[in-house]
Biopython code that builds the backbone (N, CA, C, O; Angstrom):
import numpy as np
from Bio.PDB.StructureBuilder import StructureBuilder

atoms = [
    (1, "LYS", "N", (289.801, 100.561, 15.901)),
    (1, "LYS", "CA", (289.902, 100.493, 17.341)),
    (1, "LYS", "C", (291.270, 100.950, 17.753)),
    (1, "LYS", "O", (291.378, 101.577, 18.806)),
    (2, "LEU", "N", (292.287, 100.703, 17.046)),
    (2, "LEU", "CA", (293.566, 101.192, 17.408)),
    (2, "LEU", "C", (293.639, 102.723, 17.380)),
    (2, "LEU", "O", (294.162, 103.355, 18.298)),
    (3, "LYS", "N", (293.065, 103.335, 16.231)),
    (3, "LYS", "CA", (293.062, 104.765, 16.116)),
    (3, "LYS", "C", (292.459, 105.468, 17.299)),
    (3, "LYS", "O", (292.981, 106.470, 17.786)),
    (4, "SER", "N", (291.367, 104.936, 17.748)),
    (4, "SER", "CA", (290.685, 105.625, 18.892)),
    (4, "SER", "C", (291.576, 105.644, 20.162)),
    (4, "SER", "O", (291.435, 106.523, 21.013)),
    (5, "GLN", "N", (292.449, 104.708, 20.265)),
    (5, "GLN", "CA", (293.402, 104.725, 21.444)),
    (5, "GLN", "C", (294.681, 105.513, 21.185)),
    (5, "GLN", "O", (295.433, 105.842, 22.102)),
    (6, "MET", "N", (294.897, 105.798, 19.924)),
    (6, "MET", "CA", (296.123, 106.587, 19.596)),
    (6, "MET", "C", (295.974, 108.084, 19.760)),
    (6, "MET", "O", (296.935, 108.751, 20.144)),
    (7, "ASP", "N", (294.788, 108.643, 19.478)),
    (7, "ASP", "CA", (294.600, 110.075, 19.480)),
    (7, "ASP", "C", (293.398, 110.547, 20.324)),
    (7, "ASP", "O", (292.919, 111.665, 20.135)),
    (8, "SER", "N", (292.912, 109.714, 21.241)),
    (8, "SER", "CA", (291.767, 110.114, 22.036)),
    (8, "SER", "C", (292.137, 111.020, 23.190)),
    (8, "SER", "O", (291.267, 111.716, 23.714)),
    (9, "GLY", "N", (293.347, 111.040, 23.593)),
    (9, "GLY", "CA", (293.819, 111.927, 24.689)),
    (9, "GLY", "C", (294.968, 112.709, 24.284)),
    (9, "GLY", "O", (295.853, 112.237, 23.571)),
    (10, "LEU", "N", (294.973, 113.967, 24.749)),
    (10, "LEU", "CA", (296.053, 114.846, 24.440)),
    (10, "LEU", "C", (296.966, 115.057, 25.669)),
    (10, "LEU", "O", (296.506, 114.981, 26.809)),
    (11, "SER", "N", (298.234, 115.317, 25.427)),
    (11, "SER", "CA", (299.123, 115.499, 26.570)),
    (11, "SER", "C", (298.811, 116.831, 27.268)),
    (11, "SER", "O", (298.198, 117.736, 26.703)),
    (12, "LEU", "N", (299.267, 116.900, 28.527)),
    (12, "LEU", "CA", (299.007, 118.179, 29.307)),
    (12, "LEU", "C", (299.517, 119.417, 28.665)),
    (12, "LEU", "O", (298.834, 120.442, 28.673)),
    (13, "PRO", "N", (300.722, 119.365, 28.094)),
    (13, "PRO", "CA", (301.146, 120.653, 27.446)),
    (13, "PRO", "C", (300.268, 121.075, 26.285)),
    (13, "PRO", "O", (300.044, 122.266, 26.065)),
    (14, "LEU", "N", (299.769, 120.089, 25.537)),
    (14, "LEU", "CA", (298.804, 120.411, 24.417)),
    (14, "LEU", "C", (297.517, 120.861, 24.972)),
    (14, "LEU", "O", (296.923, 121.779, 24.408)),
    (15, "GLN", "N", (297.019, 120.291, 26.045)),
    (15, "GLN", "CA", (295.821, 120.767, 26.633)),
    (15, "GLN", "C", (295.896, 122.189, 27.134)),
    (15, "GLN", "O", (294.948, 122.956, 26.963)),
    (16, "ARG", "N", (297.034, 122.567, 27.765)),
    (16, "ARG", "CA", (297.281, 123.961, 28.176)),
    (16, "ARG", "C", (297.377, 124.905, 27.014)),
    (16, "ARG", "O", (296.902, 126.039, 27.077)),
    (17, "LEU", "N", (297.974, 124.453, 25.981)),
    (17, "LEU", "CA", (298.058, 125.341, 24.793)),
    (17, "LEU", "C", (296.690, 125.575, 24.191)),
    (17, "LEU", "O", (296.330, 126.696, 23.831)),
    (18, "ALA", "N", (295.974, 124.550, 24.094)),
    (18, "ALA", "CA", (294.527, 124.647, 23.646)),
    (18, "ALA", "C", (293.708, 125.616, 24.477)),
    (18, "ALA", "O", (292.957, 126.443, 23.962)),
    (19, "SER", "N", (293.882, 125.483, 25.769)),
    (19, "SER", "CA", (293.187, 126.370, 26.728)),
    (19, "SER", "C", (293.563, 127.836, 26.491)),
    (19, "SER", "O", (292.721, 128.732, 26.442)),
    (20, "TRP", "N", (294.864, 128.022, 26.348)),
    (20, "TRP", "CA", (295.390, 129.403, 26.111)),
    (20, "TRP", "C", (294.789, 129.943, 24.739)),
    (20, "TRP", "O", (294.317, 131.076, 24.645)),
    (21, "ALA", "N", (294.842, 129.094, 23.746)),
    (21, "ALA", "CA", (294.284, 129.533, 22.449)),
    (21, "ALA", "C", (292.847, 129.919, 22.512)),
    (21, "ALA", "O", (292.417, 130.882, 21.877)),
    (22, "LEU", "N", (292.068, 129.136, 23.311)),
    (22, "LEU", "CA", (290.653, 129.425, 23.473)),
    (22, "LEU", "C", (290.398, 130.737, 24.249)),
    (22, "LEU", "O", (289.436, 131.462, 23.993)),
    (23, "ASP", "N", (291.281, 130.995, 25.180)),
    (23, "ASP", "CA", (291.269, 132.275, 25.982)),
    (23, "ASP", "C", (291.709, 133.502, 25.217)),
    (23, "ASP", "O", (291.343, 134.628, 25.557)),
    (24, "ASN", "N", (292.494, 133.278, 24.188)),
    (24, "ASN", "CA", (293.160, 134.346, 23.390)),
    (24, "ASN", "C", (292.965, 134.191, 21.942)),
    (24, "ASN", "O", (293.923, 133.993, 21.196)),
    (25, "PRO", "N", (291.674, 134.280, 21.492)),
    (25, "PRO", "CA", (291.392, 134.045, 20.137)),
    (25, "PRO", "C", (292.063, 135.043, 19.126)),
    (25, "PRO", "O", (292.178, 136.241, 19.386)),
    (26, "ASN", "N", (292.484, 134.488, 17.987)),
    (26, "ASN", "CA", (293.054, 135.375, 16.881)),
    (26, "ASN", "C", (292.058, 135.439, 15.809)),
    (26, "ASN", "O", (291.855, 134.503, 15.036)),
    (27, "LYS", "N", (291.417, 136.601, 15.775)),
    (27, "LYS", "CA", (290.269, 136.752, 14.756)),
    (27, "LYS", "C", (290.759, 136.651, 13.309)),
    (27, "LYS", "O", (290.061, 136.110, 12.452)),
    (28, "ASP", "N", (291.952, 137.170, 13.042)),
    (28, "ASP", "CA", (292.477, 137.187, 11.708)),
    (28, "ASP", "C", (292.672, 135.690, 11.302)),
    (28, "ASP", "O", (292.219, 135.278, 10.234)),
    (29, "TRP", "N", (293.312, 134.931, 12.116)),
    (29, "TRP", "CA", (293.623, 133.533, 11.862)),
    (29, "TRP", "C", (292.317, 132.743, 11.636)),
    (29, "TRP", "O", (292.197, 131.963, 10.692)),
    (30, "THR", "N", (291.316, 132.981, 12.563)),
    (30, "THR", "CA", (290.071, 132.353, 12.476)),
    (30, "THR", "C", (289.386, 132.634, 11.176)),
    (30, "THR", "O", (288.872, 131.703, 10.557)),
    (31, "GLU", "N", (289.345, 133.907, 10.708)),
    (31, "GLU", "CA", (288.724, 134.228, 9.443)),
    (31, "GLU", "C", (289.436, 133.599, 8.278)),
    (31, "GLU", "O", (288.806, 133.102, 7.345)),
    (32, "LYS", "N", (290.781, 133.619, 8.330)),
    (32, "LYS", "CA", (291.555, 132.959, 7.276)),
    (32, "LYS", "C", (291.197, 131.448, 7.163)),
    (32, "LYS", "O", (291.015, 130.946, 6.054)),
    (33, "MET", "N", (291.101, 130.752, 8.266)),
    (33, "MET", "CA", (290.784, 129.350, 8.323)),
    (33, "MET", "C", (289.343, 129.116, 7.811)),
    (33, "MET", "O", (289.082, 128.183, 7.052)),
    (34, "ARG", "N", (288.446, 129.969, 8.240)),
    (34, "ARG", "CA", (287.032, 129.782, 7.733)),
    (34, "ARG", "C", (286.974, 129.937, 6.256)),
    (34, "ARG", "O", (286.274, 129.186, 5.577)),
    (35, "ALA", "N", (287.704, 130.909, 5.729)),
    (35, "ALA", "CA", (287.706, 131.108, 4.248)),
    (35, "ALA", "C", (288.327, 129.943, 3.484)),
    (35, "ALA", "O", (287.863, 129.560, 2.410)),
    (36, "SER", "N", (289.420, 129.376, 4.086)),
    (36, "SER", "CA", (290.075, 128.231, 3.540)),
    (36, "SER", "C", (289.151, 127.001, 3.492)),
    (36, "SER", "O", (289.099, 126.289, 2.489)),
    (37, "TYR", "N", (288.439, 126.775, 4.574)),
    (37, "TYR", "CA", (287.508, 125.659, 4.632)),
    (37, "TYR", "C", (286.366, 125.809, 3.647)),
    (37, "TYR", "O", (285.971, 124.844, 2.993)),
    (38, "LYS", "N", (285.840, 127.003, 3.543)),
    (38, "LYS", "CA", (284.795, 127.336, 2.690)),
    (38, "LYS", "C", (285.221, 127.099, 1.203)),
    (38, "LYS", "O", (284.459, 126.502, 0.442)),
    (39, "THR", "N", (286.417, 127.558, 0.796)),
    (39, "THR", "CA", (286.934, 127.328, -0.489)),
    (39, "THR", "C", (287.062, 125.864, -0.782)),
    (39, "THR", "O", (286.644, 125.377, -1.832)),
    (40, "ARG", "N", (287.642, 125.179, 0.153)),
    (40, "ARG", "CA", (287.849, 123.667, -0.020)),
    (40, "ARG", "C", (286.456, 122.989, -0.197)),
    (40, "ARG", "O", (286.244, 122.197, -1.116)),
    (41, "ARG", "N", (285.534, 123.332, 0.713)),
    (41, "ARG", "CA", (284.183, 122.738, 0.648)),
    (41, "ARG", "C", (283.612, 122.977, -0.747)),
    (41, "ARG", "O", (283.131, 122.030, -1.370)),
    (42, "ASP", "N", (283.646, 124.222, -1.267)),
    (42, "ASP", "CA", (283.022, 124.549, -2.527)),
    (42, "ASP", "C", (283.664, 123.859, -3.682)),
    (42, "ASP", "O", (282.967, 123.413, -4.594)),
    (43, "ILE", "N", (284.954, 123.753, -3.683)),
    (43, "ILE", "CA", (285.706, 123.073, -4.776)),
    (43, "ILE", "C", (285.397, 121.566, -4.719)),
    (43, "ILE", "O", (285.112, 120.942, -5.741)),
    (44, "ILE", "N", (285.458, 120.999, -3.513)),
    (44, "ILE", "CA", (285.108, 119.547, -3.423)),
    (44, "ILE", "C", (283.648, 119.294, -3.788)),
    (44, "ILE", "O", (283.357, 118.269, -4.406)),
    (45, "ALA", "N", (282.765, 120.134, -3.452)),
    (45, "ALA", "CA", (281.381, 119.927, -3.740)),
    (45, "ALA", "C", (281.155, 119.973, -5.243)),
    (45, "ALA", "O", (280.287, 119.250, -5.732)),
    (46, "LYS", "N", (281.903, 120.802, -6.022)),
    (46, "LYS", "CA", (281.812, 120.845, -7.457)),
    (46, "LYS", "C", (282.135, 119.490, -8.074)),
    (46, "LYS", "O", (281.465, 119.035, -9.001)),
    (47, "TYR", "N", (283.210, 118.837, -7.522)),
    (47, "TYR", "CA", (283.603, 117.564, -8.105)),
    (47, "TYR", "C", (282.633, 116.439, -7.681)),
    (47, "TYR", "O", (282.376, 115.521, -8.461)),
    (48, "LEU", "N", (282.099, 116.511, -6.449)),
    (48, "LEU", "CA", (281.078, 115.523, -6.090)),
    (48, "LEU", "C", (279.818, 115.593, -6.905)),
    (48, "LEU", "O", (279.199, 114.570, -7.198)),
    (49, "GLU", "N", (279.434, 116.793, -7.272)),
    (49, "GLU", "CA", (278.263, 116.946, -8.135)),
    (49, "GLU", "C", (278.532, 116.328, -9.497)),
    (49, "GLU", "O", (277.652, 115.686, -10.070)),
    (50, "LYS", "N", (279.792, 116.521, -10.044)),
    (50, "LYS", "CA", (280.161, 115.895, -11.344)),
    (50, "LYS", "C", (280.117, 114.430, -11.254)),
    (50, "LYS", "O", (279.817, 113.767, -12.248)),
    (51, "MET", "N", (280.402, 113.867, -10.098)),
    (51, "MET", "CA", (280.378, 112.398, -9.896)),
    (51, "MET", "C", (279.015, 111.822, -9.659)),
    (51, "MET", "O", (278.856, 110.608, -9.525)),
    (52, "GLY", "N", (278.043, 112.672, -9.607)),
    (52, "GLY", "CA", (276.648, 112.258, -9.462)),
    (52, "GLY", "C", (276.173, 112.094, -8.065)),
    (52, "GLY", "O", (275.126, 111.488, -7.839)),
    (53, "LEU", "N", (276.913, 112.619, -7.098)),
    (53, "LEU", "CA", (276.503, 112.598, -5.676)),
    (53, "LEU", "C", (275.593, 113.720, -5.404)),
    (53, "LEU", "O", (275.720, 114.806, -5.970)),
    (54, "THR", "N", (274.644, 113.457, -4.510)),
    (54, "THR", "CA", (273.709, 114.554, -4.053)),
    (54, "THR", "C", (273.895, 114.808, -2.564)),
    (54, "THR", "O", (274.122, 113.857, -1.816)),
    (55, "PHE", "N", (273.808, 116.046, -2.107)),
    (55, "PHE", "CA", (273.980, 116.402, -0.755)),
    (55, "PHE", "C", (273.532, 117.853, -0.546)),
    (55, "PHE", "O", (273.380, 118.640, -1.480)),
    (56, "VAL", "N", (273.332, 118.153, 0.743)),
    (56, "VAL", "CA", (273.089, 119.501, 1.148)),
    (56, "VAL", "C", (274.429, 120.123, 1.525)),
    (56, "VAL", "O", (275.139, 119.558, 2.357)),
    (57, "LEU", "N", (274.788, 121.215, 0.973)),
    (57, "LEU", "CA", (276.052, 121.875, 1.345)),
    (57, "LEU", "C", (276.084, 122.343, 2.782)),
    (57, "LEU", "O", (275.286, 123.177, 3.209)),
    (58, "PRO", "N", (277.008, 121.795, 3.502)),
    (58, "PRO", "CA", (277.019, 122.128, 4.991)),
    (58, "PRO", "C", (277.393, 123.594, 5.153)),
    (58, "PRO", "O", (278.179, 124.165, 4.397)),
    (59, "LYS", "N", (276.760, 124.190, 6.225)),
    (59, "LYS", "CA", (277.122, 125.574, 6.517)),
    (59, "LYS", "C", (278.293, 125.652, 7.531)),
    (59, "LYS", "O", (278.944, 126.683, 7.700)),
    (60, "ALA", "N", (278.508, 124.527, 8.171)),
    (60, "ALA", "CA", (279.602, 124.354, 9.126)),
    (60, "ALA", "C", (280.025, 122.873, 9.145)),
    (60, "ALA", "O", (279.372, 122.011, 8.557)),
    (61, "GLY", "N", (281.064, 122.634, 9.795)),
    (61, "GLY", "CA", (281.567, 121.230, 9.898)),
    (61, "GLY", "C", (282.698, 120.939, 8.926)),
    (61, "GLY", "O", (283.053, 121.775, 8.095)),
    (62, "LEU", "N", (283.246, 119.767, 9.039)),
    (62, "LEU", "CA", (284.471, 119.403, 8.349)),
    (62, "LEU", "C", (284.213, 118.268, 7.278)),
    (62, "LEU", "O", (285.138, 117.758, 6.646)),
    (63, "TYR", "N", (282.921, 117.920, 7.127)),
    (63, "TYR", "CA", (282.591, 116.771, 6.309)),
    (63, "TYR", "C", (281.421, 117.085, 5.424)),
    (63, "TYR", "O", (280.610, 117.949, 5.758)),
    (64, "ILE", "N", (281.308, 116.404, 4.295)),
    (64, "ILE", "CA", (280.066, 116.483, 3.430)),
    (64, "ILE", "C", (279.498, 115.031, 3.475)),
    (64, "ILE", "O", (280.219, 114.063, 3.229)),
    (65, "TRP", "N", (278.271, 114.923, 3.777)),
    (65, "TRP", "CA", (277.514, 113.661, 3.836)),
    (65, "TRP", "C", (276.744, 113.578, 2.548)),
    (65, "TRP", "O", (275.808, 114.352, 2.349)),
    (66, "ALA", "N", (277.115, 112.628, 1.623)),
    (66, "ALA", "CA", (276.530, 112.611, 0.278)),
    (66, "ALA", "C", (275.893, 111.302, -0.044)),
    (66, "ALA", "O", (276.334, 110.238, 0.392)),
    (67, "LYS", "N", (274.785, 111.406, -0.861)),
    (67, "LYS", "CA", (274.117, 110.138, -1.281)),
    (67, "LYS", "C", (274.759, 109.734, -2.616)),
    (67, "LYS", "O", (274.995, 110.547, -3.510)),
    (68, "ILE", "N", (275.032, 108.386, -2.689)),
    (68, "ILE", "CA", (275.689, 107.882, -3.861)),
    (68, "ILE", "C", (274.693, 107.767, -4.982)),
    (68, "ILE", "O", (273.488, 107.727, -4.735)),
    (69, "PRO", "N", (275.188, 107.710, -6.268)),
    (69, "PRO", "CA", (274.289, 107.588, -7.433)),
    (69, "PRO", "C", (273.573, 106.194, -7.316)),
    (69, "PRO", "O", (274.110, 105.219, -6.792)),
    (70, "ASP", "N", (272.317, 106.193, -7.850)),
    (70, "ASP", "CA", (271.504, 104.960, -7.793)),
    (70, "ASP", "C", (272.073, 103.788, -8.518)),
    (70, "ASP", "O", (271.710, 102.651, -8.216)),
    (71, "LEU", "N", (272.939, 104.003, -9.450)),
    (71, "LEU", "CA", (273.536, 102.889, -10.264)),
    (71, "LEU", "C", (274.454, 102.009, -9.479)),
    (71, "LEU", "O", (274.866, 100.964, -9.984)),
    (72, "TYR", "N", (274.808, 102.385, -8.231)),
    (72, "TYR", "CA", (275.745, 101.623, -7.439)),
    (72, "TYR", "C", (274.960, 100.749, -6.443)),
    (72, "TYR", "O", (273.946, 101.195, -5.906)),
    (73, "GLU", "N", (275.399, 99.554, -6.200)),
    (73, "GLU", "CA", (274.716, 98.579, -5.318)),
    (73, "GLU", "C", (274.656, 99.123, -3.920)),
    (73, "GLU", "O", (273.600, 99.054, -3.291)),
    (74, "ASN", "N", (275.755, 99.670, -3.392)),
    (74, "ASN", "CA", (275.813, 100.202, -2.107)),
    (74, "ASN", "C", (277.060, 101.089, -1.903)),
    (74, "ASN", "O", (277.884, 101.238, -2.806)),
    (75, "CYS", "N", (277.167, 101.639, -0.768)),
    (75, "CYS", "CA", (278.219, 102.600, -0.520)),
    (75, "CYS", "C", (279.627, 101.954, -0.477)),
    (75, "CYS", "O", (280.622, 102.622, -0.759)),
    (76, "GLY", "N", (279.701, 100.684, -0.131)),
    (76, "GLY", "CA", (281.007, 100.017, -0.123)),
    (76, "GLY", "C", (281.490, 99.814, -1.596)),
    (76, "GLY", "O", (282.665, 100.042, -1.885)),
    (77, "VAL", "N", (280.619, 99.402, -2.495)),
    (77, "VAL", "CA", (280.980, 99.208, -3.866)),
    (77, "VAL", "C", (281.402, 100.625, -4.448)),
    (77, "VAL", "O", (282.432, 100.735, -5.115)),
    (78, "PHE", "N", (280.637, 101.624, -4.196)),
    (78, "PHE", "CA", (280.955, 102.915, -4.679)),
    (78, "PHE", "C", (282.339, 103.433, -4.087)),
    (78, "PHE", "O", (283.192, 103.915, -4.833)),
    (79, "SER", "N", (282.505, 103.324, -2.858)),
    (79, "SER", "CA", (283.781, 103.765, -2.226)),
    (79, "SER", "C", (284.994, 102.974, -2.820)),
    (79, "SER", "O", (286.041, 103.554, -3.108)),
    (80, "ARG", "N", (284.818, 101.648, -2.991)),
    (80, "ARG", "CA", (285.917, 100.938, -3.580)),
    (80, "ARG", "C", (286.286, 101.338, -4.987)),
    (80, "ARG", "O", (287.459, 101.421, -5.352)),
    (81, "GLU", "N", (285.265, 101.581, -5.756)),
    (81, "GLU", "CA", (285.441, 102.041, -7.180)),
    (81, "GLU", "C", (286.206, 103.395, -7.168)),
    (81, "GLU", "O", (287.181, 103.572, -7.898)),
    (82, "VAL", "N", (285.730, 104.358, -6.304)),
    (82, "VAL", "CA", (286.389, 105.652, -6.312)),
    (82, "VAL", "C", (287.870, 105.453, -5.870)),
    (82, "VAL", "O", (288.773, 106.041, -6.465)),
    (83, "LEU", "N", (288.099, 104.662, -4.876)),
    (83, "LEU", "CA", (289.392, 104.388, -4.434)),
    (83, "LEU", "C", (290.308, 103.794, -5.500)),
    (83, "LEU", "O", (291.448, 104.223, -5.681)),
    (84, "ASN", "N", (289.778, 102.801, -6.192)),
    (84, "ASN", "CA", (290.567, 102.101, -7.253)),
    (84, "ASN", "C", (290.766, 102.906, -8.441)),
    (84, "ASN", "O", (291.813, 102.781, -9.076)),
    (85, "THR", "N", (289.839, 103.744, -8.817)),
    (85, "THR", "CA", (289.940, 104.546, -10.081)),
    (85, "THR", "C", (290.533, 105.905, -9.871)),
    (85, "THR", "O", (291.261, 106.395, -10.735)),
    (86, "LYS", "N", (290.248, 106.540, -8.745)),
    (86, "LYS", "CA", (290.675, 107.886, -8.506)),
    (86, "LYS", "C", (291.739, 108.020, -7.392)),
    (86, "LYS", "O", (292.257, 109.117, -7.177)),
    (87, "GLN", "N", (292.063, 106.957, -6.705)),
    (87, "GLN", "CA", (292.914, 107.040, -5.531)),
    (87, "GLN", "C", (292.487, 108.081, -4.437)),
    (87, "GLN", "O", (293.273, 108.783, -3.800)),
    (88, "VAL", "N", (291.118, 108.071, -4.318)),
    (88, "VAL", "CA", (290.544, 109.010, -3.294)),
    (88, "VAL", "C", (289.663, 108.125, -2.413)),
    (88, "VAL", "O", (288.935, 107.268, -2.914)),
    (89, "PHE", "N", (289.734, 108.337, -1.114)),
    (89, "PHE", "CA", (288.962, 107.544, -0.127)),
    (89, "PHE", "C", (287.776, 108.298, 0.388)),
    (89, "PHE", "O", (287.910, 109.402, 0.916)),
    (90, "PHE", "N", (286.598, 107.700, 0.234)),
    (90, "PHE", "CA", (285.340, 108.192, 0.823)),
    (90, "PHE", "C", (284.998, 107.165, 1.878)),
    (90, "PHE", "O", (285.124, 105.962, 1.652)),
    (91, "VAL", "N", (284.576, 107.629, 2.994)),
    (91, "VAL", "CA", (284.174, 106.703, 4.103)),
    (91, "VAL", "C", (282.751, 106.206, 3.813)),
    (91, "VAL", "O", (281.813, 106.997, 3.710)),
    (92, "PRO", "N", (282.607, 104.864, 3.683)),
    (92, "PRO", "CA", (281.253, 104.356, 3.465)),
    (92, "PRO", "C", (280.308, 104.718, 4.617)),
    (92, "PRO", "O", (280.678, 104.695, 5.790)),
    (93, "GLY", "N", (279.097, 105.047, 4.237)),
    (93, "GLY", "CA", (278.142, 105.512, 5.260)),
    (93, "GLY", "C", (277.792, 104.446, 6.256)),
    (93, "GLY", "O", (277.399, 104.752, 7.382)),
    (94, "THR", "N", (277.934, 103.122, 5.843)),
    (94, "THR", "CA", (277.552, 102.097, 6.799)),
    (94, "THR", "C", (278.486, 102.004, 8.042)),
    (94, "THR", "O", (278.160, 101.331, 9.021)),
    (95, "VAL", "N", (279.635, 102.684, 7.980)),
    (95, "VAL", "CA", (280.503, 102.774, 9.140)),
    (95, "VAL", "C", (279.756, 103.488, 10.345)),
    (95, "VAL", "O", (280.081, 103.297, 11.516)),
    (96, "TYR", "N", (278.775, 104.286, 9.970)),
    (96, "TYR", "CA", (277.999, 105.039, 10.950)),
    (96, "TYR", "C", (276.576, 104.377, 11.207)),
    (96, "TYR", "O", (275.737, 104.943, 11.907)),
    (97, "GLY", "N", (276.369, 103.233, 10.644)),
    (97, "GLY", "CA", (275.134, 102.598, 10.919)),
    (97, "GLY", "C", (274.417, 102.138, 9.631)),
    (97, "GLY", "O", (274.797, 102.553, 8.536)),
    (98, "LYS", "N", (273.392, 101.292, 9.757)),
    (98, "LYS", "CA", (272.677, 100.782, 8.603)),
    (98, "LYS", "C", (272.023, 101.886, 7.776)),
    (98, "LYS", "O", (271.932, 101.781, 6.553)),
    (99, "ALA", "N", (271.593, 102.890, 8.411)),
    (99, "ALA", "CA", (270.911, 103.993, 7.589)),
    (99, "ALA", "C", (271.945, 104.716, 6.617)),
    (99, "ALA", "O", (271.520, 105.481, 5.751)),
    (100, "GLY", "N", (273.212, 104.485, 6.759)),
    (100, "GLY", "CA", (274.183, 105.100, 5.899)),
    (100, "GLY", "C", (274.430, 104.354, 4.577)),
    (100, "GLY", "O", (275.287, 104.754, 3.789)),
    (101, "GLU", "N", (273.675, 103.267, 4.336)),
    (101, "GLU", "CA", (273.907, 102.329, 3.242)),
    (101, "GLU", "C", (274.106, 103.035, 1.829)),
    (101, "GLU", "O", (274.883, 102.570, 0.996)),
    (102, "ARG", "N", (273.416, 104.094, 1.628)),
    (102, "ARG", "CA", (273.482, 104.758, 0.325)),
    (102, "ARG", "C", (274.225, 106.133, 0.381)),
    (102, "ARG", "O", (273.963, 107.025, -0.426)),
    (103, "TYR", "N", (275.170, 106.269, 1.376)),
    (103, "TYR", "CA", (275.868, 107.508, 1.666)),
    (103, "TYR", "C", (277.277, 107.297, 1.836)),
    (103, "TYR", "O", (277.712, 106.184, 2.130)),
    (104, "VAL", "N", (278.067, 108.366, 1.658)),
    (104, "VAL", "CA", (279.517, 108.372, 1.886)),
    (104, "VAL", "C", (279.763, 109.690, 2.654)),
    (104, "VAL", "O", (278.978, 110.633, 2.558)),
    (105, "ARG", "N", (280.889, 109.730, 3.430)),
    (105, "ARG", "CA", (281.302, 110.908, 4.108)),
    (105, "ARG", "C", (282.683, 111.355, 3.476)),
    (105, "ARG", "O", (283.602, 110.559, 3.285)),
    (106, "ILE", "N", (282.741, 112.633, 3.184)),
    (106, "ILE", "CA", (283.887, 113.185, 2.519)),
    (106, "ILE", "C", (284.451, 114.302, 3.429)),
    (106, "ILE", "O", (283.705, 115.182, 3.859)),
    (107, "SER", "N", (285.736, 114.265, 3.711)),
    (107, "SER", "CA", (286.365, 115.293, 4.537)),
    (107, "SER", "C", (286.719, 116.459, 3.663)),
    (107, "SER", "O", (287.139, 116.306, 2.517)),
    (108, "ILE", "N", (286.539, 117.630, 4.230)),
    (108, "ILE", "CA", (286.971, 118.894, 3.507)),
    (108, "ILE", "C", (288.263, 119.375, 4.159)),
    (108, "ILE", "O", (288.683, 120.500, 3.886)),
    (109, "CYS", "N", (288.922, 118.570, 5.018)),
    (109, "CYS", "CA", (290.142, 118.971, 5.644)),
    (109, "CYS", "C", (291.367, 118.609, 4.829)),
    (109, "CYS", "O", (292.489, 118.818, 5.288)),
    (110, "VAL", "N", (291.187, 118.086, 3.660)),
    (110, "VAL", "CA", (292.324, 117.572, 2.891)),
    (110, "VAL", "C", (292.903, 118.677, 2.030)),
    (110, "VAL", "O", (292.265, 119.681, 1.713)),
    (111, "ASN", "N", (294.188, 118.421, 1.663)),
    (111, "ASN", "CA", (294.888, 119.343, 0.809)),
    (111, "ASN", "C", (294.319, 119.179, -0.671)),
    (111, "ASN", "O", (294.367, 118.075, -1.215)),
    (112, "ILE", "N", (293.825, 120.196, -1.262)),
    (112, "ILE", "CA", (293.252, 120.125, -2.559)),
    (112, "ILE", "C", (294.143, 120.644, -3.685)),
    (112, "ILE", "O", (293.662, 120.843, -4.800)),
    (113, "ASP", "N", (295.366, 120.857, -3.431)),
    (113, "ASP", "CA", (296.276, 121.413, -4.469)),
    (113, "ASP", "C", (296.256, 120.605, -5.730)),
    (113, "ASP", "O", (296.374, 121.161, -6.821)),
    (114, "LYS", "N", (296.103, 119.240, -5.607)),
    (114, "LYS", "CA", (296.134, 118.402, -6.813)),
    (114, "LYS", "C", (294.764, 117.744, -7.089)),
    (114, "LYS", "O", (294.709, 116.669, -7.685)),
    (115, "ILE", "N", (293.697, 118.364, -6.674)),
    (115, "ILE", "CA", (292.384, 117.750, -6.816)),
    (115, "ILE", "C", (292.015, 117.438, -8.232)),
    (115, "ILE", "O", (291.396, 116.413, -8.516)),
    (116, "ASP", "N", (292.421, 118.388, -9.190)),
    (116, "ASP", "CA", (292.139, 118.072, -10.607)),
    (116, "ASP", "C", (292.788, 116.808, -11.057)),
    (116, "ASP", "O", (292.215, 116.091, -11.879)),
    (117, "LEU", "N", (293.976, 116.490, -10.552)),
    (117, "LEU", "CA", (294.713, 115.251, -10.935)),
    (117, "LEU", "C", (293.857, 114.033, -10.557)),
    (117, "LEU", "O", (293.780, 113.070, -11.321)),
    (118, "TYR", "N", (293.239, 114.072, -9.426)),
    (118, "TYR", "CA", (292.515, 112.904, -8.953)),
    (118, "TYR", "C", (291.006, 112.857, -9.433)),
    (118, "TYR", "O", (290.499, 111.839, -9.902)),
    (119, "LEU", "N", (290.363, 114.015, -9.277)),
    (119, "LEU", "CA", (288.897, 114.020, -9.540)),
    (119, "LEU", "C", (288.517, 114.739, -10.810)),
    (119, "LEU", "O", (287.360, 114.701, -11.228)),
    (120, "GLY", "N", (289.473, 115.388, -11.422)),
    (120, "GLY", "CA", (289.192, 116.218, -12.613)),
    (120, "GLY", "C", (288.850, 115.487, -13.872)),
    (120, "GLY", "O", (288.604, 116.113, -14.903)),
]
sb = StructureBuilder()
sb.init_structure("model")
sb.init_model(0)
sb.init_chain("A")
sb.init_seg("    ")
for serial, (resi, resn, name, xyz) in enumerate(atoms, 1):
    if name == "N":
        sb.init_residue(resn, " ", resi, " ")
    sb.init_atom(name, np.array(xyz, "f"), 0.0, 1.0, " ", f" {name:<3s}", serial, name[0])
structure = sb.get_structure()
């Protein structure tokens, strides 16, 4: 609840900067960022598959929605185990409703420079 109040509104200077950026797109920067996100997505997906998660590789977006392995009771148990053993946080799917019980959400916006250290 606190987070939603901390970053739900941007200051006027940032709004103007965002407006300018939308009116003046930088295609080189955009392609560089797309490539970066695709690389991160693909590397993270490789580790998720090794952990036994199943998912459809997203074509766009900043998250992977993955089904947890059947041997776990629920997404909370799975998320806690990953956090305790790997020091990596997956958002339990139940945060988004009851239908998320067997799922977790993983951000691809993270720095993956040390991913082998945590998930390798």
